[in-house]
DRENDO-1510 file (C-alpha; in Angstrom, 1 decimal, always signed):
<recs>
REC; n; res; u; v; w
REC; 1; MET; +159.9; +25.1; +3.4 .
REC; 2; ALA; +158.8; +21.7; +2.3 .
REC; 3; GLU; +161.4; +19.0; +2.0 .
REC; 4; GLY; +162.3; +17.9; -1.5 .
REC; 5; PRO; +160.7; +19.4; -4.6 .
REC; 6; TRP; +157.9; +21.8; -3.7 .
REC; 7; LEU; +156.5; +21.6; -7.3 .
REC; 8; THR; +155.1; +18.6; -9.1 .
REC; 9; ILE; +154.1; +18.8; -12.7 .
REC; 10; ILE; +151.6; +16.0; -13.4 .
REC; 11; GLY; +150.7; +14.8; -16.9 .
REC; 12; TYR; +146.9; +14.8; -16.9 .
REC; 13; GLY; +144.5; +13.1; -19.3 .
REC; 14; GLU; +140.8; +13.6; -20.2 .
REC; 15; ASP; +139.8; +10.6; -18.0 .
REC; 16; GLY; +140.9; +12.6; -14.9 .
REC; 17; PRO; +142.3; +11.0; -11.7 .
REC; 18; ALA; +141.2; +7.5; -12.9 .
REC; 19; GLY; +144.0; +7.2; -15.3 .
REC; 20; LEU; +146.8; +8.5; -13.0 .
REC; 21; PRO; +149.7; +6.4; -11.8 .
REC; 22; PRO; +150.2; +5.9; -8.0 .
REC; 23; ALA; +152.9; +8.5; -7.9 .
REC; 24; SER; +150.6; +11.2; -9.3 .
REC; 25; VAL; +147.7; +10.2; -7.0 .
REC; 26; LYS; +150.1; +10.5; -4.0 .
REC; 27; ALA; +151.3; +13.9; -5.1 .
REC; 28; LEU; +147.7; +15.1; -5.4 .
REC; 29; ALA; +146.9; +13.8; -2.0 .
REC; 30; ALA; +149.8; +15.7; -0.5 .
REC; 31; ALA; +149.3; +19.0; -2.4 .
REC; 32; GLU; +148.3; +22.2; -0.7 .
REC; 33; ILE; +147.4; +23.9; -3.9 .
REC; 34; ILE; +146.5; +22.4; -7.3 .
REC; 35; ILE; +146.6; +24.5; -10.4 .
REC; 36; GLY; +145.4; +23.6; -13.9 .
REC; 37; ALA; +143.1; +24.5; -16.8 .
REC; 38; ALA; +139.4; +24.8; -15.9 .
REC; 39; ARG; +138.6; +21.4; -17.5 .
REC; 40; HIS; +141.3; +19.7; -15.5 .
REC; 41; ILE; +140.1; +21.2; -12.2 .
REC; 42; ASP; +136.6; +20.1; -13.1 .
REC; 43; LEU; +137.8; +16.5; -13.5 .
REC; 44; LEU; +139.4; +16.3; -10.1 .
REC; 45; GLY; +136.3; +15.8; -8.0 .
REC; 46; PRO; +136.5; +16.5; -4.2 .
REC; 47; VAL; +140.0; +17.3; -3.0 .
REC; 48; ASP; +141.4; +18.7; +0.3 .
REC; 49; ALA; +143.8; +21.1; -1.5 .
REC; 50; GLU; +143.0; +24.6; -2.7 .
REC; 51; THR; +142.3; +24.6; -6.4 .
REC; 52; ARG; +143.2; +27.4; -8.8 .
REC; 53; VAL; +142.5; +27.8; -12.5 .
REC; 54; TRP; +145.7; +28.8; -14.5 .
REC; 55; PRO; +145.1; +32.2; -16.1 .
REC; 56; VAL; +145.0; +33.1; -19.8 .
REC; 57; PRO; +147.4; +34.0; -21.3 .
REC; 58; PHE; +149.6; +31.3; -19.9 .
REC; 59; ALA; +152.5; +33.6; -19.1 .
REC; 60; ASP; +150.3; +35.5; -16.5 .
REC; 61; GLY; +150.4; +32.4; -14.3 .
REC; 62; LEU; +154.2; +32.1; -14.0 .
REC; 63; PRO; +154.6; +35.0; -11.5 .
REC; 64; GLN; +151.8; +33.5; -9.4 .
REC; 65; LEU; +153.6; +30.2; -9.4 .
REC; 66; ASP; +156.8; +31.9; -8.3 .
REC; 67; ALA; +155.0; +33.3; -5.2 .
REC; 68; LEU; +154.1; +29.8; -4.1 .
REC; 69; ARG; +157.7; +28.6; -3.5 .
REC; 70; GLY; +157.8; +26.5; -0.4 .
REC; 71; THR; +154.2; +25.4; -0.7 .
REC; 72; ARG; +153.3; +21.9; -1.9 .
REC; 73; VAL; +152.0; +22.7; -5.4 .
REC; 74; VAL; +150.7; +20.4; -8.2 .
REC; 75; VAL; +150.4; +21.8; -11.7 .
REC; 76; LEU; +148.2; +19.8; -14.0 .
REC; 77; ALA; +149.4; +19.7; -17.6 .
REC; 78; SER; +147.9; +17.8; -20.5 .
REC; 79; GLY; +149.6; +14.5; -21.4 .
REC; 80; ASP; +153.3; +14.7; -21.6 .
REC; 81; PRO; +154.2; +18.1; -20.2 .
REC; 82; PHE; +157.5; +18.2; -22.1 .
REC; 83; TRP; +156.2; +17.5; -25.6 .
REC; 84; PHE; +154.9; +20.8; -26.8 .
REC; 85; GLY; +153.5; +21.3; -23.3 .
REC; 86; ALA; +153.9; +23.6; -20.3 .
REC; 87; GLY; +156.6; +21.6; -18.6 .
REC; 88; SER; +159.7; +23.1; -20.2 .
REC; 89; VAL; +158.4; +26.7; -19.7 .
REC; 90; ILE; +157.9; +26.0; -16.0 .
REC; 91; ALA; +161.0; +23.9; -15.4 .
REC; 92; LYS; +163.4; +26.5; -16.8 .
REC; 93; ARG; +162.4; +29.0; -14.1 .
REC; 94; TYR; +163.5; +26.8; -11.2 .
REC; 95; ASP; +166.5; +24.8; -10.0 .
REC; 96; ALA; +166.3; +21.1; -10.8 .
REC; 97; SER; +165.9; +20.3; -7.0 .
REC; 98; GLU; +162.7; +22.4; -6.8 .
REC; 99; TRP; +160.5; +20.4; -9.2 .
REC; 100; ARG; +159.7; +17.0; -10.5 .
REC; 101; ALA; +157.4; +15.7; -13.3 .
REC; 102; ILE; +155.2; +12.7; -13.7 .
REC; 103; PRO; +154.3; +12.5; -17.4 .
REC; 104; ALA; +151.3; +10.7; -19.0 .
REC; 105; PRO; +150.9; +9.5; -22.6 .
REC; 106; SER; +151.0; +12.5; -24.9 .
REC; 107; VAL; +148.2; +13.4; -27.4 .
REC; 108; PHE; +150.6; +12.3; -30.1 .
REC; 109; SER; +151.0; +8.8; -28.6 .
REC; 110; LEU; +147.2; +8.5; -28.1 .
REC; 111; ALA; +146.5; +9.6; -31.7 .
REC; 112; ALA; +149.1; +7.2; -33.1 .
REC; 113; ALA; +147.6; +4.4; -31.1 .
REC; 114; ARG; +144.2; +5.1; -32.5 .
REC; 115; LEU; +145.4; +5.4; -36.1 .
REC; 116; GLY; +148.2; +2.8; -36.1 .
REC; 117; TRP; +150.7; +5.4; -37.2 .
REC; 118; PRO; +154.5; +4.9; -36.3 .
REC; 119; LEU; +155.5; +8.0; -34.4 .
REC; 120; GLU; +159.1; +7.7; -35.5 .
REC; 121; THR; +158.1; +8.5; -39.1 .
REC; 122; THR; +155.3; +10.9; -38.3 .
REC; 123; ARG; +155.8; +14.7; -38.1 .
REC; 124; CYS; +154.5; +15.9; -34.7 .
REC; 125; MET; +153.8; +19.6; -34.3 .
REC; 126; GLY; +152.3; +21.8; -31.6 .
REC; 127; LEU; +150.2; +24.4; -33.4 .
REC; 128; HIS; +147.9; +25.2; -30.4 .
REC; 129; ALA; +149.9; +28.5; -30.0 .
REC; 130; ALA; +151.6; +28.8; -33.3 .
REC; 131; PRO; +150.5; +29.8; -36.9 .
REC; 132; LEU; +149.3; +27.1; -39.2 .
REC; 133; ALA; +151.9; +28.3; -41.8 .
REC; 134; ARG; +154.5; +26.4; -39.9 .
REC; 135; LEU; +153.1; +23.3; -41.7 .
REC; 136; ARG; +154.3; +24.7; -45.0 .
REC; 137; PRO; +157.7; +23.1; -45.2 .
REC; 138; HIS; +156.3; +19.7; -44.4 .
REC; 139; LEU; +153.4; +19.6; -47.0 .
REC; 140; ALA; +154.3; +16.9; -49.5 .
REC; 141; PRO; +152.1; +14.2; -50.8 .
REC; 142; GLY; +152.2; +11.1; -48.6 .
REC; 143; ALA; +153.5; +12.9; -45.5 .
REC; 144; ARG; +151.8; +12.1; -42.2 .
REC; 145; ILE; +151.5; +15.0; -39.7 .
REC; 146; LEU; +150.0; +15.1; -36.2 .
REC; 147; VAL; +149.2; +18.6; -35.0 .
REC; 148; THR; +147.7; +20.0; -31.8 .
REC; 149; LEU; +145.2; +22.9; -32.3 .
REC; 150; ARG; +144.1; +25.9; -30.3 .
REC; 151; ASP; +140.5; +24.9; -30.1 .
REC; 152; GLY; +137.6; +23.4; -32.1 .
REC; 153; ASP; +137.3; +26.5; -34.3 .
REC; 154; ALA; +140.9; +26.0; -35.5 .
REC; 155; VAL; +139.9; +22.7; -37.2 .
REC; 156; SER; +138.1; +24.6; -40.0 .
REC; 157; ASP; +141.0; +27.1; -40.2 .
REC; 158; LEU; +143.3; +24.1; -40.7 .
REC; 159; ALA; +141.1; +22.7; -43.5 .
REC; 160; ARG; +140.9; +26.1; -45.2 .
REC; 161; TYR; +144.7; +26.5; -45.0 .
REC; 162; LEU; +145.4; +23.1; -46.6 .
REC; 163; THR; +142.9; +23.8; -49.3 .
REC; 164; GLU; +144.3; +27.3; -50.1 .
REC; 165; THR; +147.8; +25.9; -50.4 .
REC; 166; GLY; +146.7; +23.2; -52.9 .
REC; 167; PHE; +146.4; +20.3; -50.5 .
REC; 168; GLY; +142.6; +20.2; -50.1 .
REC; 169; SER; +142.5; +16.5; -51.0 .
REC; 170; SER; +144.5; +15.6; -47.9 .
REC; 171; ASP; +142.9; +13.1; -45.5 .
REC; 172; LEU; +142.0; +14.8; -42.3 .
REC; 173; CYS; +141.2; +12.9; -39.1 .
REC; 174; VAL; +140.0; +15.1; -36.2 .
REC; 175; LEU; +140.5; +13.6; -32.8 .
REC; 176; GLU; +138.7; +15.2; -29.8 .
REC; 177; ALA; +139.3; +14.6; -26.1 .
REC; 178; LEU; +141.5; +11.6; -26.6 .
REC; 179; GLY; +141.6; +9.2; -23.7 .
REC; 180; GLY; +138.4; +10.4; -22.0 .
REC; 181; PRO; +134.7; +9.7; -22.1 .
REC; 182; ARG; +134.1; +12.5; -24.7 .
REC; 183; GLU; +136.6; +11.0; -27.2 .
REC; 184; THR; +135.4; +11.4; -30.8 .
REC; 185; ILE; +137.1; +10.7; -34.1 .
REC; 186; THR; +135.9; +12.3; -37.4 .
REC; 187; HIS; +137.4; +11.3; -40.7 .
REC; 188; THR; +137.1; +13.7; -43.7 .
REC; 189; THR; +139.2; +15.5; -46.3 .
REC; 190; ALA; +140.3; +19.1; -46.0 .
REC; 191; ASP; +138.2; +20.3; -48.8 .
REC; 192; ALA; +135.1; +18.5; -47.6 .
REC; 193; MET; +135.2; +19.5; -43.9 .
REC; 194; PRO; +131.7; +19.0; -42.4 .
REC; 195; ASP; +129.9; +22.0; -41.0 .
REC; 196; GLN; +130.1; +21.0; -37.3 .
REC; 197; GLN; +131.5; +22.1; -34.0 .
REC; 198; PHE; +134.5; +20.4; -32.6 .
REC; 199; GLY; +135.4; +20.4; -28.9 .
REC; 200; HIS; +138.5; +21.2; -27.0 .
REC; 201; PRO; +141.1; +19.6; -26.6 .
REC; 202; VAL; +141.5; +18.6; -30.2 .
REC; 203; CYS; +144.2; +17.5; -32.5 .
REC; 204; ALA; +144.3; +16.5; -36.2 .
REC; 205; ALA; +146.0; +13.8; -38.2 .
REC; 206; ILE; +146.9; +14.8; -41.8 .
REC; 207; THR; +147.8; +12.5; -44.6 .
REC; 208; VAL; +149.0; +15.0; -47.2 .
REC; 209; ALA; +147.6; +14.9; -50.8 .
REC; 210; GLY; +147.2; +17.4; -53.5 .
REC; 211; ASN; +149.0; +19.4; -56.2 .
REC; 212; GLY; +150.3; +22.3; -54.1 .
REC; 213; ALA; +153.9; +23.5; -54.5 .
REC; 214; VAL; +156.2; +21.3; -52.4 .
REC; 215; LEU; +159.3; +22.9; -50.8 .
REC; 216; SER; +162.5; +21.1; -51.7 .
REC; 217; ALA; +164.4; +19.3; -48.9 .
REC; 218; ALA; +167.6; +20.7; -50.5 .
REC; 219; SER; +168.7; +24.3; -50.7 .
REC; 220; GLY; +167.8; +26.4; -53.7 .
REC; 221; GLN; +164.0; +26.8; -53.5 .
REC; 222; MET; +162.2; +28.2; -56.6 .
REC; 223; ASP; +162.5; +31.9; -57.0 .
REC; 224; GLU; +158.7; +32.1; -57.4 .
REC; 225; LEU; +158.2; +31.1; -53.8 .
REC; 226; PHE; +159.6; +34.5; -52.6 .
REC; 227; ASP; +157.7; +37.7; -53.1 .
REC; 228; ASN; +160.3; +40.2; -54.3 .
REC; 229; ASP; +160.9; +43.4; -56.2 .
REC; 230; GLY; +163.8; +42.0; -58.2 .
REC; 231; GLN; +166.2; +42.2; -55.2 .
REC; 232; ILE; +166.7; +38.5; -54.7 .
REC; 233; THR; +169.6; +36.1; -54.7 .
REC; 234; LYS; +168.6; +33.9; -57.6 .
REC; 235; ARG; +168.2; +30.2; -57.1 .
REC; 236; PRO; +171.6; +28.9; -58.6 .
REC; 237; VAL; +173.6; +31.5; -56.7 .
REC; 238; ARG; +171.5; +31.0; -53.6 .
REC; 239; THR; +172.3; +27.3; -53.7 .
REC; 240; LEU; +176.1; +28.0; -53.9 .
REC; 241; THR; +175.8; +30.6; -51.2 .
REC; 242; LEU; +174.0; +28.3; -48.8 .
REC; 243; SER; +176.6; +25.7; -49.4 .
REC; 244; ALA; +179.3; +28.2; -48.3 .
REC; 245; LEU; +177.2; +29.3; -45.3 .
REC; 246; ALA; +176.8; +25.6; -44.3 .
REC; 247; PRO; +173.9; +25.8; -41.9 .
REC; 248; THR; +174.2; +23.6; -38.8 .
REC; 249; ALA; +171.7; +22.8; -36.0 .
REC; 250; GLY; +171.3; +25.7; -33.6 .
REC; 251; ALA; +173.5; +28.2; -35.5 .
REC; 252; LEU; +172.6; +31.9; -35.8 .
REC; 253; LEU; +172.9; +33.7; -39.1 .
REC; 254; TRP; +173.2; +37.4; -39.8 .
REC; 255; ASP; +171.8; +38.1; -43.3 .
REC; 256; ILE; +172.9; +41.7; -44.1 .
REC; 257; GLY; +171.1; +43.3; -46.9 .
REC; 258; GLY; +168.1; +40.9; -46.9 .
REC; 259; GLY; +166.3; +42.0; -50.1 .
REC; 260; SER; +163.6; +39.3; -50.2 .
REC; 261; GLY; +165.0; +37.4; -47.2 .
REC; 262; SER; +165.5; +34.3; -49.4 .
REC; 263; ILE; +169.0; +33.4; -47.9 .
REC; 264; ALA; +167.8; +33.8; -44.2 .
REC; 265; ILE; +164.6; +31.9; -44.9 .
REC; 266; GLU; +166.4; +29.0; -46.5 .
REC; 267; TRP; +168.8; +28.9; -43.7 .
REC; 268; LEU; +165.9; +28.5; -41.3 .
REC; 269; LEU; +164.3; +25.9; -43.5 .
REC; 270; SER; +167.4; +23.7; -43.2 .
REC; 271; ASP; +166.8; +22.8; -39.5 .
REC; 272; PRO; +164.1; +23.7; -36.9 .
REC; 273; THR; +166.7; +24.8; -34.4 .
REC; 274; THR; +168.5; +27.4; -36.6 .
REC; 275; GLN; +168.0; +31.1; -36.0 .
REC; 276; ALA; +168.5; +34.1; -38.2 .
REC; 277; VAL; +168.5; +37.9; -38.1 .
REC; 278; CYS; +167.8; +39.6; -41.4 .
REC; 279; ILE; +169.0; +43.2; -41.6 .
REC; 280; GLU; +167.3; +45.4; -44.3 .
REC; 281; PRO; +167.5; +49.2; -44.6 .
REC; 282; ARG; +164.3; +49.7; -46.6 .
REC; 283; GLY; +161.1; +49.4; -44.7 .
REC; 284; ASP; +159.0; +48.1; -47.6 .
REC; 285; ARG; +161.5; +45.2; -48.2 .
REC; 286; ALA; +161.7; +44.5; -44.5 .
REC; 287; ALA; +157.9; +44.1; -44.5 .
REC; 288; ARG; +158.1; +41.8; -47.5 .
REC; 289; ILE; +160.7; +39.7; -45.8 .
REC; 290; VAL; +158.4; +39.3; -42.8 .
REC; 291; GLY; +155.6; +38.2; -45.1 .
REC; 292; ASN; +157.8; +35.7; -47.0 .
REC; 293; ALA; +159.0; +34.1; -43.8 .
REC; 294; ALA; +155.5; +33.8; -42.3 .
REC; 295; ARG; +154.1; +32.3; -45.5 .
REC; 296; LEU; +156.9; +29.7; -45.8 .
REC; 297; GLY; +156.6; +28.6; -42.1 .
REC; 298; VAL; +159.7; +30.2; -40.6 .
REC; 299; ASP; +158.0; +33.1; -38.7 .
REC; 300; ARG; +160.9; +32.9; -36.1 .
REC; 301; LEU; +163.0; +35.0; -38.5 .
REC; 302; ASN; +164.0; +38.3; -36.7 .
REC; 303; VAL; +163.8; +41.1; -39.2 .
REC; 304; VAL; +165.7; +44.3; -38.3 .
REC; 305; THR; +164.9; +47.5; -40.3 .
REC; 306; GLY; +168.1; +49.5; -40.4 .
REC; 307; LYS; +171.5; +49.9; -42.0 .
REC; 308; ALA; +174.6; +47.9; -41.2 .
REC; 309; PRO; +176.9; +48.4; -39.5 .
REC; 310; GLU; +175.0; +50.9; -37.4 .
REC; 311; VAL; +172.3; +48.4; -36.2 .
REC; 312; LEU; +174.7; +45.5; -35.5 .
REC; 313; PRO; +175.9; +46.3; -31.9 .
REC; 314; GLY; +173.5; +44.8; -29.4 .
REC; 315; LEU; +172.3; +42.0; -31.7 .
REC; 316; PRO; +173.0; +38.4; -30.5 .
REC; 317; LEU; +176.4; +37.4; -32.0 .
REC; 318; PRO; +176.1; +35.0; -34.9 .
REC; 319; GLN; +178.1; +31.9; -35.9 .
REC; 320; VAL; +177.8; +32.9; -39.6 .
REC; 321; VAL; +177.4; +36.2; -41.5 .
REC; 322; PHE; +176.2; +36.7; -45.0 .
REC; 323; ILE; +176.7; +40.0; -46.8 .
REC; 324; GLY; +174.3; +40.3; -49.8 .
REC; 325; GLY; +174.1; +44.0; -49.8 .
REC; 326; GLY; +175.8; +47.1; -48.3 .
REC; 327; LEU; +179.3; +45.8; -48.7 .
REC; 328; SER; +182.0; +48.3; -47.6 .
REC; 329; ASP; +185.3; +48.6; -45.8 .
REC; 330; LEU; +183.5; +50.1; -42.8 .
REC; 331; LEU; +181.1; +47.1; -42.6 .
REC; 332; LEU; +183.9; +44.5; -42.9 .
REC; 333; SER; +186.1; +46.5; -40.3 .
REC; 334; THR; +183.1; +46.5; -37.9 .
REC; 335; LEU; +182.5; +42.8; -38.3 .
REC; 336; THR; +186.1; +41.8; -37.7 .
REC; 337; GLU; +186.2; +44.0; -34.6 .
REC; 338; LEU; +182.8; +42.8; -33.3 .
REC; 339; LEU; +182.7; +39.1; -34.1 .
REC; 340; PRO; +184.7; +36.4; -32.2 .
REC; 341; SER; +187.2; +34.1; -33.7 .
REC; 342; GLY; +185.6; +31.2; -35.5 .
REC; 343; THR; +182.8; +33.3; -37.0 .
REC; 344; ARG; +182.4; +32.5; -40.8 .
REC; 345; ILE; +181.7; +35.4; -43.2 .
REC; 346; VAL; +180.4; +34.9; -46.7 .
REC; 347; ALA; +180.1; +37.9; -49.0 .
REC; 348; ASN; +178.8; +38.2; -52.6 .
REC; 349; ALA; +179.9; +41.0; -54.9 .
REC; 350; VAL; +178.6; +42.1; -58.3 .
REC; 351; THR; +180.2; +45.5; -59.0 .
REC; 352; LEU; +183.8; +46.0; -59.9 .
REC; 353; GLU; +184.2; +48.2; -56.8 .
REC; 354; SER; +182.8; +45.5; -54.4 .
REC; 355; GLU; +185.0; +42.9; -56.1 .
REC; 356; SER; +188.0; +45.1; -55.4 .
REC; 357; THR; +187.0; +45.4; -51.8 .
REC; 358; LEU; +186.7; +41.6; -51.4 .
REC; 359; ALA; +190.1; +41.1; -53.1 .
REC; 360; GLN; +191.7; +43.5; -50.7 .
REC; 361; TRP; +190.2; +41.8; -47.6 .
REC; 362; GLN; +191.0; +38.4; -48.9 .
REC; 363; ALA; +194.6; +39.5; -49.1 .
REC; 364; LYS; +194.4; +40.6; -45.4 .
REC; 365; LEU; +192.4; +37.8; -43.9 .
REC; 366; GLY; +192.7; +34.9; -46.3 .
REC; 367; GLY; +189.8; +32.7; -47.1 .
REC; 368; THR; +188.6; +31.7; -50.6 .
REC; 369; LEU; +187.5; +33.7; -53.6 .
REC; 370; MET; +185.2; +32.1; -56.1 .
REC; 371; ARG; +183.9; +33.7; -59.4 .
REC; 372; ILE; +180.4; +32.4; -60.3 .
REC; 373; GLU; +179.5; +32.8; -64.0 .
REC; 374; LEU; +176.2; +31.4; -65.2 .
REC; 375; SER; +174.5; +31.2; -68.6 .
REC; 376; HIS; +171.0; +30.3; -69.5 .
REC; 377; ALA; +169.7; +29.0; -72.9 .
REC; 378; LYS; +167.5; +31.7; -74.5 .
REC; 379; PRO; +165.9; +32.0; -77.9 .
REC; 380; LEU; +168.3; +33.4; -80.5 .
REC; 381; GLY; +166.3; +33.8; -83.7 .
REC; 382; ALA; +164.9; +30.4; -84.5 .
REC; 383; ARG; +167.5; +28.7; -82.3 .
REC; 384; LEU; +168.9; +28.9; -78.8 .
REC; 385; GLY; +171.9; +30.7; -77.6 .
REC; 386; TRP; +173.6; +31.3; -74.2 .
REC; 387; GLN; +172.7; +34.4; -72.3 .
REC; 388; THR; +175.1; +35.2; -69.5 .
REC; 389; THR; +174.3; +36.8; -66.2 .
REC; 390; TYR; +176.5; +39.2; -64.3 .
REC; 391; PRO; +179.3; +37.3; -62.8 .
REC; 392; ILE; +179.4; +37.2; -59.0 .
REC; 393; VAL; +182.5; +37.0; -56.8 .
REC; 394; GLN; +182.1; +35.2; -53.5 .
REC; 395; TRP; +184.5; +35.5; -50.6 .
REC; 396; SER; +184.3; +33.0; -47.7 .
REC; 397; VAL; +186.5; +33.3; -44.6 .
REC; 398; THR; +186.5; +32.1; -41.0 .
REC; 399; LEU; +187.8; +34.7; -38.6 .
</recs>
């Protein structure tokens, strides 16, 4: 067994060894095995160590790396390995004493340096292994976004996506092989993307412009954003419900009776670290929820097709539960037995029977009851009159 860390993760740029700091050069010289992408290996030149190309898909290389414990191994990773890179995936497999990392400037740093953009006010996103729809919450005129992309072909996919969402007039700067001799920068707009091939690695800088629908930074997105069959928590009630749910960073929500998924989706839009499980008994609605989540950039939503409480055991325990459908004594009894102290439950009721259920449980467990009555101005002859909606009773309690 080699003394000290057996694994070194080196941030590697497109200029190869010429741009490496002394610590990285020393680690390469001492390595027995060097692993990296094919283009990284090609840039190495003659070395004494055995070289191996990391397989595709990436996950296939992790067991191979496990088998090399005790051997002096260097893994070459693009730029800063811990900013949308391979570093965190590799590091979490091993004890901190087994590895070390020597980062290089990230592609975001290099792009900002070319464009003069302040990174602290620029949205940076790794879309090389993620759907382009994750851009959706951030598309607003004037926003600046830096994104890594899968390959050169993904550039035209990005331009097409921006155009189809109503932001085709966005300025698009395509940056290829930053920091190396092949570095190329192309300026265009999304709807005027030139018919040319772009090389890998590639990233894009977007200055958003256009008339596409912009997602609000507050809760209560427009109902029209959610494909639904009428089973949706309408915007005013959704706003009040999300206020009661009170999303916080890293918190997990169970949305029981998902309908269109609007509550869970807005929960996920509140912060990139939030998580949600949406439970919906009807398969067609579950599929609709998946589509809504993907289109609005929160494909991390976990949709479970099934009926609560039967499907609840085995799911990761939440910090917050919303009951938008399927309210019953059995469901509430199961939740109080299953969930730990400190879990918050919010339930909405429309029918007299479900109101009675909430009143009985509020008497047992406490919490707050709120009656929500809304009216909208509607034509009444030649004038306007108030049209009331069904009142909703909302119960909120912390176990």
